[in-house]
mmCIF file of the N, C-alpha and C atoms, coordinates in Angstrom:
data_MODEL
# 
_entry.id   MODEL 
# 
loop_
_atom_site.group_PDB 
_atom_site.id 
_atom_site.type_symbol 
_atom_site.label_atom_id 
_atom_site.label_alt_id 
_atom_site.label_comp_id 
_atom_site.label_asym_id 
_atom_site.label_entity_id 
_atom_site.label_seq_id 
_atom_site.pdbx_PDB_ins_code 
_atom_site.Cartn_x 
_atom_site.Cartn_y 
_atom_site.Cartn_z 
_atom_site.occupancy 
_atom_site.B_iso_or_equiv 
_atom_site.pdbx_formal_charge 
_atom_site.auth_seq_id 
_atom_site.auth_comp_id 
_atom_site.auth_asym_id 
_atom_site.auth_atom_id 
_atom_site.pdbx_PDB_model_num 
ATOM 1   N N  . MET A 1 1  ? 62.122 -7.370  119.594 1.00 0.00 ? 1  MET A N  1 
ATOM 2   C CA . MET A 1 1  ? 63.340 -7.928  119.041 1.00 0.00 ? 1  MET A CA 1 
ATOM 3   C C  . MET A 1 1  ? 63.296 -9.437  119.175 1.00 0.00 ? 1  MET A C  1 
ATOM 4   N N  . ALA A 1 2  ? 63.791 -10.124 118.168 1.00 0.00 ? 2  ALA A N  1 
ATOM 5   C CA . ALA A 1 2  ? 63.787 -11.585 118.174 1.00 0.00 ? 2  ALA A CA 1 
ATOM 6   C C  . ALA A 1 2  ? 65.208 -12.105 118.347 1.00 0.00 ? 2  ALA A C  1 
ATOM 7   N N  . ASP A 1 3  ? 65.379 -12.970 119.318 1.00 0.00 ? 3  ASP A N  1 
ATOM 8   C CA . ASP A 1 3  ? 66.673 -13.608 119.540 1.00 0.00 ? 3  ASP A CA 1 
ATOM 9   C C  . ASP A 1 3  ? 66.570 -15.074 119.149 1.00 0.00 ? 3  ASP A C  1 
ATOM 10  N N  . ASP A 1 4  ? 67.680 -15.641 118.734 1.00 0.00 ? 4  ASP A N  1 
ATOM 11  C CA . ASP A 1 4  ? 67.745 -17.066 118.421 1.00 0.00 ? 4  ASP A CA 1 
ATOM 12  C C  . ASP A 1 4  ? 66.699 -17.495 117.396 1.00 0.00 ? 4  ASP A C  1 
ATOM 13  N N  . LEU A 1 5  ? 66.600 -16.768 116.311 1.00 0.00 ? 5  LEU A N  1 
ATOM 14  C CA . LEU A 1 5  ? 65.683 -17.149 115.244 1.00 0.00 ? 5  LEU A CA 1 
ATOM 15  C C  . LEU A 1 5  ? 66.238 -18.345 114.495 1.00 0.00 ? 5  LEU A C  1 
ATOM 16  N N  . GLU A 1 6  ? 65.340 -19.151 113.955 1.00 0.00 ? 6  GLU A N  1 
ATOM 17  C CA . GLU A 1 6  ? 65.738 -20.321 113.183 1.00 0.00 ? 6  GLU A CA 1 
ATOM 18  C C  . GLU A 1 6  ? 64.945 -20.363 111.889 1.00 0.00 ? 6  GLU A C  1 
ATOM 19  N N  . LYS A 1 7  ? 65.474 -21.097 110.917 1.00 0.00 ? 7  LYS A N  1 
ATOM 20  C CA . LYS A 1 7  ? 64.785 -21.292 109.649 1.00 0.00 ? 7  LYS A CA 1 
ATOM 21  C C  . LYS A 1 7  ? 63.383 -21.825 109.927 1.00 0.00 ? 7  LYS A C  1 
ATOM 22  N N  . GLY A 1 8  ? 62.397 -21.219 109.280 1.00 0.00 ? 8  GLY A N  1 
ATOM 23  C CA . GLY A 1 8  ? 61.016 -21.643 109.442 1.00 0.00 ? 8  GLY A CA 1 
ATOM 24  C C  . GLY A 1 8  ? 60.227 -20.847 110.460 1.00 0.00 ? 8  GLY A C  1 
ATOM 25  N N  . ASP A 1 9  ? 60.905 -20.052 111.304 1.00 0.00 ? 9  ASP A N  1 
ATOM 26  C CA . ASP A 1 9  ? 60.196 -19.234 112.290 1.00 0.00 ? 9  ASP A CA 1 
ATOM 27  C C  . ASP A 1 9  ? 59.326 -18.190 111.585 1.00 0.00 ? 9  ASP A C  1 
ATOM 28  N N  . HIS A 1 10 ? 58.135 -17.945 112.116 1.00 0.00 ? 10 HIS A N  1 
ATOM 29  C CA . HIS A 1 10 ? 57.236 -16.935 111.576 1.00 0.00 ? 10 HIS A CA 1 
ATOM 30  C C  . HIS A 1 10 ? 57.509 -15.626 112.307 1.00 0.00 ? 10 HIS A C  1 
ATOM 31  N N  . VAL A 1 11 ? 57.769 -14.555 111.547 1.00 0.00 ? 11 VAL A N  1 
ATOM 32  C CA . VAL A 1 11 ? 58.156 -13.269 112.117 1.00 0.00 ? 11 VAL A CA 1 
ATOM 33  C C  . VAL A 1 11 ? 57.394 -12.133 111.447 1.00 0.00 ? 11 VAL A C  1 
ATOM 34  N N  . SER A 1 12 ? 57.510 -10.942 112.037 1.00 0.00 ? 12 SER A N  1 
ATOM 35  C CA . SER A 1 12 ? 56.964 -9.734  111.418 1.00 0.00 ? 12 SER A CA 1 
ATOM 36  C C  . SER A 1 12 ? 58.026 -8.649  111.469 1.00 0.00 ? 12 SER A C  1 
ATOM 37  N N  . TRP A 1 13 ? 57.878 -7.643  110.584 1.00 0.00 ? 13 TRP A N  1 
ATOM 38  C CA . TRP A 1 13 ? 58.791 -6.510  110.545 1.00 0.00 ? 13 TRP A CA 1 
ATOM 39  C C  . TRP A 1 13 ? 58.071 -5.338  109.895 1.00 0.00 ? 13 TRP A C  1 
ATOM 40  N N  . LYS A 1 14 ? 58.596 -4.154  110.091 1.00 0.00 ? 14 LYS A N  1 
ATOM 41  C CA . LYS A 1 14 ? 58.025 -2.942  109.506 1.00 0.00 ? 14 LYS A CA 1 
ATOM 42  C C  . LYS A 1 14 ? 58.649 -2.710  108.131 1.00 0.00 ? 14 LYS A C  1 
ATOM 43  N N  . SER A 1 15 ? 57.795 -2.364  107.172 1.00 0.00 ? 15 SER A N  1 
ATOM 44  C CA . SER A 1 15 ? 58.265 -2.054  105.828 1.00 0.00 ? 15 SER A CA 1 
ATOM 45  C C  . SER A 1 15 ? 57.382 -0.955  105.248 1.00 0.00 ? 15 SER A C  1 
ATOM 46  N N  . HIS A 1 16 ? 57.968 0.179   104.977 1.00 0.00 ? 16 HIS A N  1 
ATOM 47  C CA . HIS A 1 16 ? 57.250 1.310   104.379 1.00 0.00 ? 16 HIS A CA 1 
ATOM 48  C C  . HIS A 1 16 ? 55.989 1.657   105.168 1.00 0.00 ? 16 HIS A C  1 
ATOM 49  N N  . GLY A 1 17 ? 56.095 1.659   106.497 1.00 0.00 ? 17 GLY A N  1 
ATOM 50  C CA . GLY A 1 17 ? 54.988 2.061   107.347 1.00 0.00 ? 17 GLY A CA 1 
ATOM 51  C C  . GLY A 1 17 ? 53.961 0.988   107.642 1.00 0.00 ? 17 GLY A C  1 
ATOM 52  N N  . SER A 1 18 ? 54.131 -0.191  107.087 1.00 0.00 ? 18 SER A N  1 
ATOM 53  C CA . SER A 1 18 ? 53.204 -1.292  107.329 1.00 0.00 ? 18 SER A CA 1 
ATOM 54  C C  . SER A 1 18 ? 53.922 -2.435  108.024 1.00 0.00 ? 18 SER A C  1 
ATOM 55  N N  . GLU A 1 19 ? 53.150 -3.292  108.682 1.00 0.00 ? 19 GLU A N  1 
ATOM 56  C CA . GLU A 1 19 ? 53.738 -4.489  109.277 1.00 0.00 ? 19 GLU A CA 1 
ATOM 57  C C  . GLU A 1 19 ? 53.609 -5.638  108.286 1.00 0.00 ? 19 GLU A C  1 
ATOM 58  N N  . VAL A 1 20 ? 54.721 -6.315  108.047 1.00 0.00 ? 20 VAL A N  1 
ATOM 59  C CA . VAL A 1 20 ? 54.769 -7.433  107.115 1.00 0.00 ? 20 VAL A CA 1 
ATOM 60  C C  . VAL A 1 20 ? 55.043 -8.697  107.913 1.00 0.00 ? 20 VAL A C  1 
ATOM 61  N N  . GLU A 1 21 ? 54.407 -9.801  107.517 1.00 0.00 ? 21 GLU A N  1 
ATOM 62  C CA . GLU A 1 21 ? 54.675 -11.087 108.146 1.00 0.00 ? 21 GLU A CA 1 
ATOM 63  C C  . GLU A 1 21 ? 55.314 -12.006 107.128 1.00 0.00 ? 21 GLU A C  1 
ATOM 64  N N  . GLY A 1 22 ? 56.180 -12.890 107.632 1.00 0.00 ? 22 GLY A N  1 
ATOM 65  C CA . GLY A 1 22 ? 56.842 -13.821 106.745 1.00 0.00 ? 22 GLY A CA 1 
ATOM 66  C C  . GLY A 1 22 ? 57.590 -14.881 107.517 1.00 0.00 ? 22 GLY A C  1 
ATOM 67  N N  . THR A 1 23 ? 58.460 -15.580 106.802 1.00 0.00 ? 23 THR A N  1 
ATOM 68  C CA . THR A 1 23 ? 59.168 -16.729 107.345 1.00 0.00 ? 23 THR A CA 1 
ATOM 69  C C  . THR A 1 23 ? 60.670 -16.541 107.212 1.00 0.00 ? 23 THR A C  1 
ATOM 70  N N  . VAL A 1 24 ? 61.404 -16.921 108.247 1.00 0.00 ? 24 VAL A N  1 
ATOM 71  C CA . VAL A 1 24 ? 62.865 -16.893 108.196 1.00 0.00 ? 24 VAL A CA 1 
ATOM 72  C C  . VAL A 1 24 ? 63.330 -17.986 107.241 1.00 0.00 ? 24 VAL A C  1 
ATOM 73  N N  . LYS A 1 25 ? 64.132 -17.604 106.257 1.00 0.00 ? 25 LYS A N  1 
ATOM 74  C CA . LYS A 1 25 ? 64.675 -18.563 105.297 1.00 0.00 ? 25 LYS A CA 1 
ATOM 75  C C  . LYS A 1 25 ? 66.058 -19.048 105.705 1.00 0.00 ? 25 LYS A C  1 
ATOM 76  N N  . ARG A 1 26 ? 66.869 -18.137 106.275 1.00 0.00 ? 26 ARG A N  1 
ATOM 77  C CA . ARG A 1 26 ? 68.205 -18.537 106.723 1.00 0.00 ? 26 ARG A CA 1 
ATOM 78  C C  . ARG A 1 26 ? 68.833 -17.449 107.573 1.00 0.00 ? 26 ARG A C  1 
ATOM 79  N N  . GLU A 1 27 ? 69.778 -17.892 108.401 1.00 0.00 ? 27 GLU A N  1 
ATOM 80  C CA . GLU A 1 27 ? 70.604 -16.978 109.180 1.00 0.00 ? 27 GLU A CA 1 
ATOM 81  C C  . GLU A 1 27 ? 71.867 -16.724 108.369 1.00 0.00 ? 27 GLU A C  1 
ATOM 82  N N  . ILE A 1 28 ? 72.282 -15.474 108.277 1.00 0.00 ? 28 ILE A N  1 
ATOM 83  C CA . ILE A 1 28 ? 73.488 -15.113 107.534 1.00 0.00 ? 28 ILE A CA 1 
ATOM 84  C C  . ILE A 1 28 ? 74.547 -14.689 108.541 1.00 0.00 ? 28 ILE A C  1 
ATOM 85  N N  . THR A 1 29 ? 75.710 -15.351 108.495 1.00 0.00 ? 29 THR A N  1 
ATOM 86  C CA . THR A 1 29 ? 76.768 -15.073 109.477 1.00 0.00 ? 29 THR A CA 1 
ATOM 87  C C  . THR A 1 29 ? 78.096 -14.706 108.830 1.00 0.00 ? 29 THR A C  1 
ATOM 88  N N  . SER A 1 30 ? 78.069 -14.389 107.535 1.00 0.00 ? 30 SER A N  1 
ATOM 89  C CA . SER A 1 30 ? 79.278 -13.924 106.854 1.00 0.00 ? 30 SER A CA 1 
ATOM 90  C C  . SER A 1 30 ? 78.851 -13.020 105.704 1.00 0.00 ? 30 SER A C  1 
ATOM 91  N N  . GLU A 1 31 ? 79.800 -12.284 105.150 1.00 0.00 ? 31 GLU A N  1 
ATOM 92  C CA . GLU A 1 31 ? 79.478 -11.400 104.033 1.00 0.00 ? 31 GLU A CA 1 
ATOM 93  C C  . GLU A 1 31 ? 79.018 -12.243 102.858 1.00 0.00 ? 31 GLU A C  1 
ATOM 94  N N  . THR A 1 32 ? 77.863 -11.896 102.307 1.00 0.00 ? 32 THR A N  1 
ATOM 95  C CA . THR A 1 32 ? 77.298 -12.665 101.203 1.00 0.00 ? 32 THR A CA 1 
ATOM 96  C C  . THR A 1 32 ? 76.326 -11.800 100.407 1.00 0.00 ? 32 THR A C  1 
ATOM 97  N N  . GLU A 1 33 ? 75.886 -12.295 99.278  1.00 0.00 ? 33 GLU A N  1 
ATOM 98  C CA . GLU A 1 33 ? 74.865 -11.633 98.473  1.00 0.00 ? 33 GLU A CA 1 
ATOM 99  C C  . GLU A 1 33 ? 73.513 -12.248 98.820  1.00 0.00 ? 33 GLU A C  1 
ATOM 100 N N  . ALA A 1 34 ? 72.545 -11.408 99.149  1.00 0.00 ? 34 ALA A N  1 
ATOM 101 C CA . ALA A 1 34 ? 71.191 -11.879 99.444  1.00 0.00 ? 34 ALA A CA 1 
ATOM 102 C C  . ALA A 1 34 ? 70.208 -10.751 99.198  1.00 0.00 ? 34 ALA A C  1 
ATOM 103 N N  . ALA A 1 35 ? 69.033 -11.094 98.718  1.00 0.00 ? 35 ALA A N  1 
ATOM 104 C CA . ALA A 1 35 ? 67.968 -10.116 98.465  1.00 0.00 ? 35 ALA A CA 1 
ATOM 105 C C  . ALA A 1 35 ? 68.457 -8.955  97.601  1.00 0.00 ? 35 ALA A C  1 
ATOM 106 N N  . GLY A 1 36 ? 69.345 -9.249  96.668  1.00 0.00 ? 36 GLY A N  1 
ATOM 107 C CA . GLY A 1 36 ? 69.809 -8.246  95.725  1.00 0.00 ? 36 GLY A CA 1 
ATOM 108 C C  . GLY A 1 36 ? 70.837 -7.267  96.247  1.00 0.00 ? 36 GLY A C  1 
ATOM 109 N N  . ARG A 1 37 ? 71.477 -7.577  97.373  1.00 0.00 ? 37 ARG A N  1 
ATOM 110 C CA . ARG A 1 37 ? 72.499 -6.669  97.901  1.00 0.00 ? 37 ARG A CA 1 
ATOM 111 C C  . ARG A 1 37 ? 73.565 -7.455  98.649  1.00 0.00 ? 37 ARG A C  1 
ATOM 112 N N  . THR A 1 38 ? 74.671 -6.769  98.954  1.00 0.00 ? 38 THR A N  1 
ATOM 113 C CA . THR A 1 38 ? 75.724 -7.374  99.762  1.00 0.00 ? 38 THR A CA 1 
ATOM 114 C C  . THR A 1 38 ? 75.364 -7.216  101.229 1.00 0.00 ? 38 THR A C  1 
ATOM 115 N N  . VAL A 1 39 ? 75.357 -8.326  101.948 1.00 0.00 ? 39 VAL A N  1 
ATOM 116 C CA . VAL A 1 39 ? 75.023 -8.329  103.371 1.00 0.00 ? 39 VAL A CA 1 
ATOM 117 C C  . VAL A 1 39 ? 76.311 -8.511  104.150 1.00 0.00 ? 39 VAL A C  1 
ATOM 118 N N  . LYS A 1 40 ? 76.613 -7.566  105.032 1.00 0.00 ? 40 LYS A N  1 
ATOM 119 C CA . LYS A 1 40 ? 77.823 -7.649  105.856 1.00 0.00 ? 40 LYS A CA 1 
ATOM 120 C C  . LYS A 1 40 ? 77.423 -8.133  107.238 1.00 0.00 ? 40 LYS A C  1 
ATOM 121 N N  . ALA A 1 41 ? 77.395 -9.439  107.391 1.00 0.00 ? 41 ALA A N  1 
ATOM 122 C CA . ALA A 1 41 ? 77.003 -10.057 108.658 1.00 0.00 ? 41 ALA A CA 1 
ATOM 123 C C  . ALA A 1 41 ? 78.179 -10.848 109.208 1.00 0.00 ? 41 ALA A C  1 
ATOM 124 N N  . SER A 1 42 ? 78.073 -11.223 110.482 1.00 0.00 ? 42 SER A N  1 
ATOM 125 C CA . SER A 1 42 ? 79.097 -12.052 111.125 1.00 0.00 ? 42 SER A CA 1 
ATOM 126 C C  . SER A 1 42 ? 78.413 -12.932 112.164 1.00 0.00 ? 42 SER A C  1 
ATOM 127 N N  . LYS A 1 43 ? 79.159 -13.864 112.752 1.00 0.00 ? 43 LYS A N  1 
ATOM 128 C CA . LYS A 1 43 ? 78.585 -14.702 113.807 1.00 0.00 ? 43 LYS A CA 1 
ATOM 129 C C  . LYS A 1 43 ? 78.170 -13.851 114.997 1.00 0.00 ? 43 LYS A C  1 
ATOM 130 N N  . GLU A 1 44 ? 78.928 -12.777 115.260 1.00 0.00 ? 44 GLU A N  1 
ATOM 131 C CA . GLU A 1 44 ? 78.610 -11.879 116.369 1.00 0.00 ? 44 GLU A CA 1 
ATOM 132 C C  . GLU A 1 44 ? 77.423 -10.971 116.049 1.00 0.00 ? 44 GLU A C  1 
ATOM 133 N N  . GLU A 1 45 ? 77.243 -10.652 114.772 1.00 0.00 ? 45 GLU A N  1 
ATOM 134 C CA . GLU A 1 45 ? 76.155 -9.777  114.329 1.00 0.00 ? 45 GLU A CA 1 
ATOM 135 C C  . GLU A 1 45 ? 75.460 -10.397 113.121 1.00 0.00 ? 45 GLU A C  1 
ATOM 136 N N  . PRO A 1 46 ? 74.675 -11.449 113.353 1.00 0.00 ? 46 PRO A N  1 
ATOM 137 C CA . PRO A 1 46 ? 74.005 -12.117 112.232 1.00 0.00 ? 46 PRO A CA 1 
ATOM 138 C C  . PRO A 1 46 ? 72.861 -11.274 111.671 1.00 0.00 ? 46 PRO A C  1 
ATOM 139 N N  . GLN A 1 47 ? 72.470 -11.606 110.457 1.00 0.00 ? 47 GLN A N  1 
ATOM 140 C CA . GLN A 1 47 ? 71.276 -11.032 109.852 1.00 0.00 ? 47 GLN A CA 1 
ATOM 141 C C  . GLN A 1 47 ? 70.447 -12.202 109.329 1.00 0.00 ? 47 GLN A C  1 
ATOM 142 N N  . TYR A 1 48 ? 69.181 -11.927 109.020 1.00 0.00 ? 48 TYR A N  1 
ATOM 143 C CA . TYR A 1 48 ? 68.272 -12.995 108.629 1.00 0.00 ? 48 TYR A CA 1 
ATOM 144 C C  . TYR A 1 48 ? 67.596 -12.683 107.305 1.00 0.00 ? 48 TYR A C  1 
ATOM 145 N N  . GLU A 1 49 ? 67.607 -13.665 106.401 1.00 0.00 ? 49 GLU A N  1 
ATOM 146 C CA . GLU A 1 49 ? 66.865 -13.550 105.157 1.00 0.00 ? 49 GLU A CA 1 
ATOM 147 C C  . GLU A 1 49 ? 65.448 -14.034 105.435 1.00 0.00 ? 49 GLU A C  1 
ATOM 148 N N  . VAL A 1 50 ? 64.469 -13.203 105.105 1.00 0.00 ? 50 VAL A N  1 
ATOM 149 C CA . VAL A 1 50 ? 63.072 -13.522 105.354 1.00 0.00 ? 50 VAL A CA 1 
ATOM 150 C C  . VAL A 1 50 ? 62.286 -13.429 104.048 1.00 0.00 ? 50 VAL A C  1 
ATOM 151 N N  . GLU A 1 51 ? 61.204 -14.198 103.965 1.00 0.00 ? 51 GLU A N  1 
ATOM 152 C CA . GLU A 1 51 ? 60.332 -14.169 102.794 1.00 0.00 ? 51 GLU A CA 1 
ATOM 153 C C  . GLU A 1 51 ? 58.951 -13.706 103.224 1.00 0.00 ? 51 GLU A C  1 
ATOM 154 N N  . SER A 1 52 ? 58.434 -12.694 102.561 1.00 0.00 ? 52 SER A N  1 
ATOM 155 C CA . SER A 1 52 ? 57.121 -12.137 102.872 1.00 0.00 ? 52 SER A CA 1 
ATOM 156 C C  . SER A 1 52 ? 56.019 -13.127 102.534 1.00 0.00 ? 52 SER A C  1 
ATOM 157 N N  . ASP A 1 53 ? 55.065 -13.296 103.459 1.00 0.00 ? 53 ASP A N  1 
ATOM 158 C CA . ASP A 1 53 ? 53.902 -14.150 103.198 1.00 0.00 ? 53 ASP A CA 1 
ATOM 159 C C  . ASP A 1 53 ? 53.053 -13.583 102.066 1.00 0.00 ? 53 ASP A C  1 
ATOM 160 N N  . GLY A 1 54 ? 52.941 -12.270 102.002 1.00 0.00 ? 54 GLY A N  1 
ATOM 161 C CA . GLY A 1 54 ? 52.061 -11.634 101.025 1.00 0.00 ? 54 GLY A CA 1 
ATOM 162 C C  . GLY A 1 54 ? 52.617 -11.580 99.617  1.00 0.00 ? 54 GLY A C  1 
ATOM 163 N N  . SER A 1 55 ? 53.858 -11.108 99.478  1.00 0.00 ? 55 SER A N  1 
ATOM 164 C CA . SER A 1 55 ? 54.426 -10.887 98.144  1.00 0.00 ? 55 SER A CA 1 
ATOM 165 C C  . SER A 1 55 ? 55.365 -11.990 97.689  1.00 0.00 ? 55 SER A C  1 
ATOM 166 N N  . GLY A 1 56 ? 55.887 -12.771 98.632  1.00 0.00 ? 56 GLY A N  1 
ATOM 167 C CA . GLY A 1 56 ? 56.866 -13.800 98.282  1.00 0.00 ? 56 GLY A CA 1 
ATOM 168 C C  . GLY A 1 56 ? 58.262 -13.247 98.077  1.00 0.00 ? 56 GLY A C  1 
ATOM 169 N N  . ARG A 1 57 ? 58.429 -11.942 98.232  1.00 0.00 ? 57 ARG A N  1 
ATOM 170 C CA . ARG A 1 57 ? 59.748 -11.319 98.062  1.00 0.00 ? 57 ARG A CA 1 
ATOM 171 C C  . ARG A 1 57 ? 60.620 -11.586 99.277  1.00 0.00 ? 57 ARG A C  1 
ATOM 172 N N  . THR A 1 58 ? 61.930 -11.554 99.050  1.00 0.00 ? 58 THR A N  1 
ATOM 173 C CA . THR A 1 58 ? 62.861 -11.756 100.154 1.00 0.00 ? 58 THR A CA 1 
ATOM 174 C C  . THR A 1 58 ? 63.477 -10.427 100.572 1.00 0.00 ? 58 THR A C  1 
ATOM 175 N N  . ALA A 1 59 ? 63.866 -10.376 101.833 1.00 0.00 ? 59 ALA A N  1 
ATOM 176 C CA . ALA A 1 59 ? 64.533 -9.208  102.400 1.00 0.00 ? 59 ALA A CA 1 
ATOM 177 C C  . ALA A 1 59 ? 65.513 -9.715  103.442 1.00 0.00 ? 59 ALA A C  1 
ATOM 178 N N  . VAL A 1 60 ? 66.428 -8.853  103.853 1.00 0.00 ? 60 VAL A N  1 
ATOM 179 C CA . VAL A 1 60 ? 67.390 -9.200  104.900 1.00 0.00 ? 60 VAL A CA 1 
ATOM 180 C C  . VAL A 1 60 ? 67.273 -8.167  106.010 1.00 0.00 ? 60 VAL A C  1 
ATOM 181 N N  . HIS A 1 61 ? 67.181 -8.654  107.253 1.00 0.00 ? 61 HIS A N  1 
ATOM 182 C CA . HIS A 1 61 ? 67.030 -7.759  108.399 1.00 0.00 ? 61 HIS A CA 1 
ATOM 183 C C  . HIS A 1 61 ? 67.922 -8.190  109.548 1.00 0.00 ? 61 HIS A C  1 
ATOM 184 N N  . LYS A 1 62 ? 68.293 -7.206  110.359 1.00 0.00 ? 62 LYS A N  1 
ATOM 185 C CA . LYS A 1 62 ? 68.998 -7.486  111.611 1.00 0.00 ? 62 LYS A CA 1 
ATOM 186 C C  . LYS A 1 62 ? 67.974 -8.019  112.611 1.00 0.00 ? 62 LYS A C  1 
ATOM 187 N N  . PRO A 1 63 ? 68.421 -8.776  113.610 1.00 0.00 ? 63 PRO A N  1 
ATOM 188 C CA . PRO A 1 63 ? 67.489 -9.365  114.572 1.00 0.00 ? 63 PRO A CA 1 
ATOM 189 C C  . PRO A 1 63 ? 66.589 -8.346  115.266 1.00 0.00 ? 63 PRO A C  1 
ATOM 190 N N  . GLY A 1 64 ? 67.098 -7.148  115.517 1.00 0.00 ? 64 GLY A N  1 
ATOM 191 C CA . GLY A 1 64 ? 66.313 -6.130  116.206 1.00 0.00 ? 64 GLY A CA 1 
ATOM 192 C C  . GLY A 1 64 ? 65.094 -5.655  115.435 1.00 0.00 ? 64 GLY A C  1 
ATOM 193 N N  . ALA A 1 65 ? 65.072 -5.889  114.126 1.00 0.00 ? 65 ALA A N  1 
ATOM 194 C CA . ALA A 1 65 ? 63.943 -5.460  113.304 1.00 0.00 ? 65 ALA A CA 1 
ATOM 195 C C  . ALA A 1 65 ? 62.857 -6.522  113.200 1.00 0.00 ? 65 ALA A C  1 
ATOM 196 N N  . LEU A 1 66 ? 63.146 -7.729  113.673 1.00 0.00 ? 66 LEU A N  1 
ATOM 197 C CA . LEU A 1 66 ? 62.209 -8.844  113.532 1.00 0.00 ? 66 LEU A CA 1 
ATOM 198 C C  . LEU A 1 66 ? 61.539 -9.171  114.861 1.00 0.00 ? 66 LEU A C  1 
ATOM 199 N N  . HIS A 1 67 ? 60.273 -9.524  114.779 1.00 0.00 ? 67 HIS A N  1 
ATOM 200 C CA . HIS A 1 67 ? 59.491 -9.881  115.967 1.00 0.00 ? 67 HIS A CA 1 
ATOM 201 C C  . HIS A 1 67 ? 58.851 -11.243 115.728 1.00 0.00 ? 67 HIS A C  1 
ATOM 202 N N  . GLN A 1 68 ? 59.101 -12.192 116.622 1.00 0.00 ? 68 GLN A N  1 
ATOM 203 C CA . GLN A 1 68 ? 58.515 -13.521 116.472 1.00 0.00 ? 68 GLN A CA 1 
ATOM 204 C C  . GLN A 1 68 ? 57.012 -13.457 116.651 1.00 0.00 ? 68 GLN A C  1 
ATOM 205 N N  . LYS A 1 69 ? 56.303 -14.224 115.840 1.00 0.00 ? 69 LYS A N  1 
ATOM 206 C CA . LYS A 1 69 ? 54.831 -14.284 115.911 1.00 0.00 ? 69 LYS A CA 1 
ATOM 207 C C  . LYS A 1 69 ? 54.408 -15.502 116.690 1.00 0.00 ? 69 LYS A C  1 
# 
């Protein structure tokens, strides 16, 4: 689990049985649209928009799903 992530941090996460590496693009702390869906985040429960190094696609994950590299 990654705590205190910041924009630019290099992280990894599991996706469809594989480990993906990428970069944190932003911390989300309020309800917003990101990665093609509505993200229900708050300051108490932030989520992070990440960009895959391999595909360039973006995704949103809770901190517990991300691991700092």
